[in-house]
GUZA-338261 format. One record per residue (C-alpha): residue in one letter; x negated, y negated, z. Coordinates in steps of 0.1 Angstrom, whole numbers, plus 2048, in hexadecimal, padded with zeros to 3 digits. Each point is the difference from the previous one (the first is absolute). Layout:
N
aXYZ
...
This chain:
804
m990475ACB
l804811822
v820815803
s80E80A822
y8108227FB
q8187FC81C
w80B7DF7F1
l80380F7DD
k81681C80E
e8197E680D
y8077F87DA
v7FC8227F0
q80C82180E
l7E18177FF
t807821811
d7E4819806
i7E77EB7EB
t7DF7F7811
a7ED7E07F9
k7E58157F0
e8188107E8
l80F7DE7F8
g7DD7F27FA
d7F781D7E8
k8217FA7EE
l7FA7DA7FD
s7DD8057F3
v80B8167E2
t81D7E97F7
g7EC7E17FB
i7F97EF821
e7DF80A80E
v7FE808826
e7DF7F480E
g805812821
i81880A81B
e7F97F8826
n81280A81F
i7F77E681B
a80981881C
s7EB81C7F2
g7E780B81A
l8117ED81C
k81181381D
k80D7FC823
i8087DC7FD
v8217F6812
v8157E380A
g7F87F5823
y80F7E781A
v7E97EB816
t812801822
e7E37ED812
c7E17ED7F5
v7E77F381A
d7DB7F37FB
h7E4819803
p7EE7FB822
d7DE8027F1
s8057EE7DF
d80B7DD7F4
h81080D7E0
l80C824806
h82480880D
l80E81D813
c82080A7EF
q81981980B
v81180D7E2
e81D8167FB
v7F78177E3
a81F817802
p8217FC813
g7F6801825
e7DB8067F9
v7EA7E380A
t7D98007FD
q7E47E7804
i7EE7F17E2
v7E57E6801
c8057E67E5
g7EB7E27F5
a8187EF7E9
p8077DC80B
n8258027F7
v80A81F814
a81B7FB81A
a81A811814
g8218067F0
q7F18077DD
k80681D7E9
v7DF80A7F1
i7EE8197EB
v7EE81A815
a7E681A7F6
l80181D819
p7E181480C
g7F78167E2
a80F7E87E7
r7EF7F87DE
i8017DB7F5
g7F17EE7E2
d7DD80A7F4
n80682380F
i7F97F4823
k80B81781D
i80F7F181E
k7F4810821
k80A7FC824
g7E57EB812
k7F67E5818
m7FA7DB7F9
r7EE7ED81C
g80A81B818
q8258027F7
v81081E7EE
s80E7F97DE
n81881B7F2
g8007F57DC
m8007DF7EC
i8197E47F8
c7FA7FA7DB
a8007E37E8
l80C8067DC
q7DC7FF7F4
e7F881D816
l8198157EC
g7ED7F87DF
i8147E07F7
s7E97E67F0
d7F97DF812
s80A7EE7E0
v82480B804
a805803825
p8177E480D
k7EB7E280C
e8117FE823
y7F2822808
a7DD7FC7EE
d7ED800822
g817816814
i81781E801
f8208037EB
v8207FB814
l81D8147F6
p8257F5802
a812804821
d81681C7F3
a7E48177F6
p80682280E
v7E680981B
g7ED8207F8
a80A8007DB
d7E78077E5
a7F27DC7F9
l7F58087DD
a82380B7F6
y80F7E3812
l7EA7E77EE
g8068117DF
l7DB8097FB
d8088247F9
d8047F57DD
d7EE8087DE
i7F37E17EE
i7FE8067DB
e7E87E87EE
l80A7FB7DC
s7E97F27E5
i8187EB7EB
t7F67F87DD
p80A7DD7F1
n81D80E7EB
r81081081E
a8037E2816
d82380A807
a7F281B819
l7F07E3815
s81F802815
m81281B815
r81F7FD7EB
g7EC8067E0
v7EE81E810
a82280D80C
y80E7FE7DC
e7E18127F3
v80281C81A
g8268027FA
a7FA8057DA
i7E681B808
y817814817
d8207F77F0
v80C7EE81F
t8137DF800
p7F07E6818
h8167EF818
f7F77DE80F
p80E7ED81E
a81F7EA7FA
i7FC7DB805
h8177EF81A
l7FC7DA801
t8157E9811
e7FE7DB7F8
k80A7E1813
a81A7E87F0
a7E77E47FB
p7F18017DD
a7DA8027FC
a8017E47E6
e8077E781C
e7DF80B811
l7E98017E3
q7FD7F57DC
v7EA8147E9
t7F17F77DD
v7EA8147E9
e7ED7ED7E4
p8028137DF
t7DA8027FC
s7FA80A825
g7FB8257F8
a81D80B817
l8158167EB
e81980781B
y8047EE821
h81980681C
l8037F4824
r81580881F
v8017EA81E
i804814822
d8087EE820
n7FE809825
v7E28177FC
q7EE80D81F
i7DD8087F8
a7F381F813
p7ED8207FA
s8108187E9
p80F82080D
l7E981E804
w80D8127E1
l7F77E37E9
q7DF7F9810
m7F58247FD
l80D8037DC
l7EC7E17F6
i7E180E812
k8038217ED
e8027EC7E0
g7E17EC808
i80F7DE80B
r7FD7F0821
p8207F7811
i8047DB807
n8237F780B
n82480B7F7
v8047E87E4
v7DE8047EF
d802825805
v8228017ED
t7F07EF7E2
n7E481B800
y81A81B804
l8127F37E1
l7DF7FE7EE
l7FC826805
e8248097FC
y80A7EE7E1
g7DC7F67F3
q80D7DC803
p7E87E780E
m8127E7818
h7F67E3815
a8107F081F
f7FC7DA806
d8067EE821
y81D7E97F6
d7F37E5818
g7DC8047F4
l80B7F67DD
k8087DD80E
s81A7FA7E4
k82080D7F3
e7F28067DD
i7EC81C7EE
l7EF7F87DF
v7ED81B7ED
r7E67F27E7
k7DD8027F5
a7E67F1817
q7F17DE7F8
a7DB7F97FE
g7F27F6822
e81C811815
t7F681681D
l81281A815
v7F5810821
t80B8247FC
l80A81981B
d7DD80B804
g7F67DD80B
e7EB7F87E0
t8047E07ED
r8088087DB
n7F87E77E4
l81B8047E6
t8007FD7DB
g81A7FE7E5
e8008277FD
d80F805822
i824804807
v8097ED81F
i8207FF816
t8037DC80D
n8187EF819
g8077E87E3
s7DE7EE803
v7E481580F
p7F88257FB
v80B81781C
a7F78227EF
l7ED80F7E4
g81A8117EA
g7FC826800
v7E07FF814
m8017F2823
g8157E8815
g7F57E0811
l7F57FC823
d8187E3809
s81F8147F8
e7F782380E
i817812817
t7F77FB825
e810809821
k8117DD7FF
t8118077DF
t826800802
k80A7FA7DB
v7F18137E2
v8007FA7DC
l7FC8227EF
e7F28017DC
a80281B7E6
a7F17F87DE
l7F080B7E0
f7E17ED7F7
d7ED8017DF
p7E681E804
k7E57EC7ED
s8017E2816
v801815820
r7E28157F5
l7EB7E17F7
t8087EF822
s7F9820814
k7E08067ED
r7F47DC804
f8067FE826
n7F7825806
l82380580F
r8098237F5
s81E80D813
e81C8197FD
s8187E57F4
s7E87F27E5
a7F98237F3
r8258077FB
f8067DF7EF
e7E38077E9
k80C8237F6
g8257F77FF
i81E805817
n82480B7FB
n8127E07F7
g821812804
t7FE802826
i7F27DD809
v8217F480E
e808821810
a7DF801812
l8057DD80D
d82380B80E
r7F081E810
a7E57EB810
a81B7E880D
s81581D810
l7E080E811
i7F77DE80E
a8247FD80D
e7FD822810
l7DC7FD80E
a7FE7DB807
g8257F5806
g8007E87E3
t81F7F77EB
s7FE7F77DB
y80F7E17F2
a81A8067E4
g7F28067DE
i7DF8057F0
l7EC7E27F3
t7F68097DC
a7EA7E97EB
a7F48177E5
q80D8227F4
l7FA8177E3
a81B8107EA
k80482480C
a8048187E3
e7F8825801
p7EE8097DF
q80A81E7EB
v7E78177F0
a80981B7E7
v7EE8217FB
t8078207ED
l7FF82480C
s7E88087E2
t7E97E480B
i7FE80D822
n7FA8247F7
g7E87F57E4
y7EB7ED818
l80081A81C
g8018207EC
t81F80B812
n82280F7F8
l8157EB817
t8247FD7FA
n8177E3803
e80D80B821
d7DC80480E
v7F77DC7F5
e8217F180D
k7F9811821
i7DE7F1804
f80E7DC7F8
q81A80781A
q7E680A81A
l7ED7DF7F7
g81F7EC806
f8007F47DB
p8237FF7F2
c80180D7DC
l8188047E3
v7FB81F7E9
a8097FF7DC
g7F581F7EE
e7DC803809
t7FB7DB807
f7FE7F4824
t8077DB807
v7F27FB823
t8077E2816
i7E17F7814
p8067F3823
l7EF7E0808
r7EB81281B
r7ED8127E3
w7F37E27ED
d7E38157F2
i8178127E7
a8057EE7DE
i7FC8197E4
a8098237F7
a7DD80D808
d8067F4824
l81F816802
v7ED81E7F1
e7E77FB81D
e81B7FF81A
v80F8217F2
a7DD810801
r7FA7F4824
i82180D80E
y8018207EB
g7DC80780E
y7DF7FD7ED
d7F882280D
n81F80E7EE
l7F67F27DE
p7F781C7E8
t7DB8057F8
t7F680A7DC
l7E08057ED
p7F87EA7E2
s80F80F7E1
g7ED8057E0
t7DC8087FA
t7E87F581B
t7D97FF801
a7EA80781D
g7F17E1810
t7DB7FA7F7
l7E57E6804
t7F87E87E3
q7DE8017F3
n7F87DF812
q80C80E821
r7EA81F7FB
f7E27E87F8
v8077EC820
r801820815
s7DF80B7F1
l7F17DF808
r80B800824
a7F3824805
s7DF7F57F0
l7FB7E2816
n80C81281F
g7E781C7F9
a7E47E67FE
g8097F5823
l8137E07FA
l81F7F6813
e81F7F37EE
a80C7DD80A
i8217EF7FA
s7FD7DA800
y81B7E47FE
a80B7F87DD
l8067DC80C
t7E17EA807
t7F37DD7FD
p7FC7EC7DF
k7DA801804
k7FD825807
a8178097E4
q7EA7F27E6
q7DF80E80B
f7EE81D7F0
t8137FD7DF
l7F78007DB
d8227F57F1
n80F7DE804
s822803810
n81B7E980F
l809805824
t82181180A
r80C7EC81E
l81B807819
m81B7E5803
w802804825
p7E181080D
m7FD80A826
s7DE7EF800
e7E47F37E9
e7EE820807
r81B8147EE
s80B7E87E5
v7F580E7DE
l7FE8227F1
r7DC80E7FC
l7EC8027E0
n7E581680E
l7FD81C81A
i7DD7F880C
s80A7E3816
g818816813
l7E481A806
l7EA7E380D
d81B7F6818
d80182480C
f7DA800804
a8027E1814
f81980E818
n7EC81F805
l7DE7EE804
a80F7EA81B
r807821812
k7DD80D7FC
n8088187E4
t7E17F97EA
n7FE81C7E7
l81E7FE7E8
a8098107DF
y8237F87F5
y8148037DF
e8227F37F6
i8178097E3
g81C7E57FD
r80F7E77E9
i7F47DD7F7
f8187E67F1
h7F57EF7E1
q8137E17F6
e8007F17DD
g81D7E8802
d8137EC81B
s80681681E
t8217F0806
k80D80C7DE
t7EC81F7F7
l7F781F814
p7DB809803
e7F081E7EF
e7F881A81B
r7DF8117F9
n7F381E813
h7DD7FB80C
l7E6813815
a7E77EF817
v7E380F814
a7EC7EE81A
l7E280B815
t7ED7F181D
g7E780C81A
e7F08237FD
l80A8217F1
p7FF81C81A
s7E48187FF
g8058237F3
n7F3810820
w8007FA825
q7DC7F3803
g8007EB7E1
v8037DA7FE
g81A7F07EB
s7F77ED7E1
k80B7DD7F9
v8197FC7E4
d7F47ED7E1
f80A7F87DD
y7F68237F5
t81581081A
l81D7ED7F1
k7F68097DD
g7FF824809
l8257FE80D
l80A7EF7DF
e7F081C7EC
r813819816
v8207EE7F8
l7FA7FF7DC
g7F38247FF
t82280B80F
f80F7F77DE
g7E380C7EB
i7F47DD7F8
t7DB7FD7FA
d7FF7E37E7
y7FF7E2815
r7E87E3806
l7FB7E4819
e7F97DC7F2
p7F67E2815
t8157E07FE
s8017DE80F
a8267FF803
l801815820
k7FA7E4818
d80B81581E
f7E581A7FB
h7DA7FE805
p7F37F27DF
g7E481A7FD
r81281E80C
s8228007ED
g80E8067DF
v81E8097EB
i8098257FA
y8058087DC
l8118207F3
g7F68007DB
e8067DC7F6
e81C7FB818
a7FB7ED823
a80D81781B
g7F57EF820
v7E67EF815
i7E480D816
g7E67F1818
q7F57F3821
i8177E780F
h7F17DE7FF
p7EF7F8823
q8147DF804
v8218137F8
a7F681C817
n7FA7E681B
d8227F07F9
y811821806
e7E980781E
v7F38217F2
t7DC80E7FD
e7EF8087DF
t81B8117EC
y8028107DE
a8208057EB
f80E8087DF
e8237FE7F2
l80F8127E1
d81F7FB7EB
l80E824802
a8147FC7DF
t7DF7FA7ED
v7EF81D812
f81D8177F9
n8017F77DC
h7DA8097FC
a805821813
e7F381E7EE
k808825804
i7E4810813
q7F181D7EC
y7F481C816
q7E38157F4
v7F182080C
v7DF7FC812
t7E58097E8
k7EA81E808
f7E27F27EC
p7E77E980F
a8017DA7FD
v7E17EC7F7
k7F77DF80D
r7E97E57F0
d7F57DF80F
l7FE7E07ED
a7F07DE80B
l8077E27ED
l7F47DB800
l81C7E87F7
a80A7DC800
e80E7F6822
e8227F87F3
v8078227F1
t818813817
n80182580A
a8218047EE
e7F17F57DF
v7E3818804
q81781E809
k8167F87E3
v7E38037E8
i7F4820811
f8218127FF
g8067F37DD
n7E18117F2
g7F981D818
g8168197ED
a81B81780D
y7EA812819
l7F77E0814
k816804820
e7F47E7819
v7EA7E0802
t7F67F3822
v7EA7E1807
f7E880981D
d7E87E27FF
v8027DA7FB
y7DF7ED803
q7F67DB7FC
g7E07F280D
k7DB8077FE
g7F680F7DE
i8217F47EF
a8017E07ED
a8187E480B
g8228047F0
e7FD8267FD
k80981E815
s7F9825800
l81D819801
a7FA825805
y81B81A7F6
s805825804
l8128117E3
t810822804
f8068167E1
s815820801
n80F8187E6
p81B81480E
e7FD81C7E6
a7DB8057FE
t7DE7F780F
m7F37DF7F0
t7E08017ED
e7E27E8803
e8077F57DC
q8247F6807
i7F77ED81F
n7E27EE7F0
s8167F77E1
a81B7F0816
f7E77EE816
a7ED7F17E2
k8217F27F3
i8087F1821
q7DE7EF801
t8037F37DC
a8227F1807
l7F57EF821
q7E37F07ED
e8157F47E3
k8207F4812
l7F27F4821
n7DC7F97F7
a7F581881B
t7DC80A806
i7FD825809
r7E880381E
């Protein structure tokens, strides 16, 4: 909503209050101010001029030499290229040294050899948008009225030295979508009573009912419907004050009748429409729902195919307007119009919204019908419009208003107690304080003890319960005046939960390893959602997705990382190492009846090469063991060493020979492996490795890390080579070694795996390095030999190993 400060001050007496001060006050009382703009800011030396002579330029086929009086008795020459410039016109002149729109400076110069002392301006050159400039001056200069005073400040004369306040109106405050509504609000803030122009309407003796019959069907969606018939109208451009007011409010002037309807839209917030009486081609108006197959050519020249959801105004048989949205082309006001049918109505908000949405016809009128209008001033606004048309277009109204539908008008009463108000706000207001605030708001109230029975004017249809009145008291009293108190009772300092600390540790570990954190969409396709998962789950679908690409909630994080990889690889970023911590949405039941279970997961993905540790080295290509090392880093962050990887045929989206399930103890915690080449090709990524963990499972297995002093005694290493069956895993071997190596066995590392010449088929050779250390003493040969012998015996008995 754009508010002209000059116009506002016609209704509310604001002395020594600037537009900025008003904007600040509005913002802290509940109506947000988006910005304040002064159109004339930066413009200077722009005056009213009089063209005394205009002749063609001798060396140009489109330029004119104009003699312009720029001050009483002061005539200067200006070269002008506007096609509509002529002698006898009052015009806008930018003098040498002037600043016009876009901070352009006007200088004295020559055009085709002729001196030009300034510039004759169009409105657009003063910063007025093309979309609101009058069409008759779209390609030329703006011509001022004949009584414009020569030499006067043109900006002040046009009313452009005005502050335009842009308000951001929330749906509950649609009453402020009008100048009268804003005036009431400002009056309440500053305790000033608004005053509005009186309506003086003279009617002819002939009744309107003889000229037109109007009917509204009960199911039409027209809740109120009123018409006036106005005769002897002379269509012409509106006076300058009305044109400039509409321009400042962002509306293009059309003619005196249409401009009046737009003026009333702004003044009362009441959408109105004017029909050409002769264009109706009947003496009947019928308001109903459209019938299937009906069409209407609207004012924008488009043919609209109507449905049974649309409210239409008909001439008894065919539609002539879309109720609350747009008029029809056949009955529009033209320069030939002499008789006008003026409509003021209240249409069903839902019907208007559906129609405007389906036809993409959003307008100031439809927006107000959707949000609500003051049904207490519909008839008053109609009379005000008729009086302005009589004043500006010479029309005379037929006697009486044609009313076909009308709501009962009853101002609701809402009760609230002083203790309720003070209890909500934490204040110590008195009865007198609250009663004064209601008086400022213009809400009559009766006080009985501490109970206020407040009569709500129809212009504030957003107030229905006691809490609404408490909010009004808070707004006018001032949110900044409400007391501030600290919470009472015992308080505790805020701290992180254990899981939050774990997540922070996890991020620090992975960032330290050189990975970048990614944040992917939680919505994806059904196919991608079900990839890389162990558990069966139903899909959680959106009822109205924006597209199939964002139609279900994800069940894994890896697919999102692969989409990120594809985006980067397409832009020549080939070495990628990402991780993501986020939620997946496991659904056991029907997604339309139950909410999914949100599980926190970690996913890591790698592709390309790892950077070298020095400037001359060559990066190494990532592989499964690079990924496994990162997995161990993650688990090690939480002190977890007891884990194993087991292959499975259930992971169809991973490489069958380079993937498995991650187990912590006996509990499956996640998946790991190389992305299946076909899946990688579908995602358009290169060879990629990834794992995903359920963080709840990881956190449940987290162990407190025990820190020990570095021993000052030497460690002893022994190597062990074994011949084993091919199917025996490294994890099984290490479990037996650690289980029989005693308390001093600290580390077991495999350093060789061999199959081939010298090794029988179905067998393999594994070589291990065992590290023994006693933190309290130097180990003896007997201790080491004893532990080593127990390890060898256990390997032979449990794994049928041959010691090499």
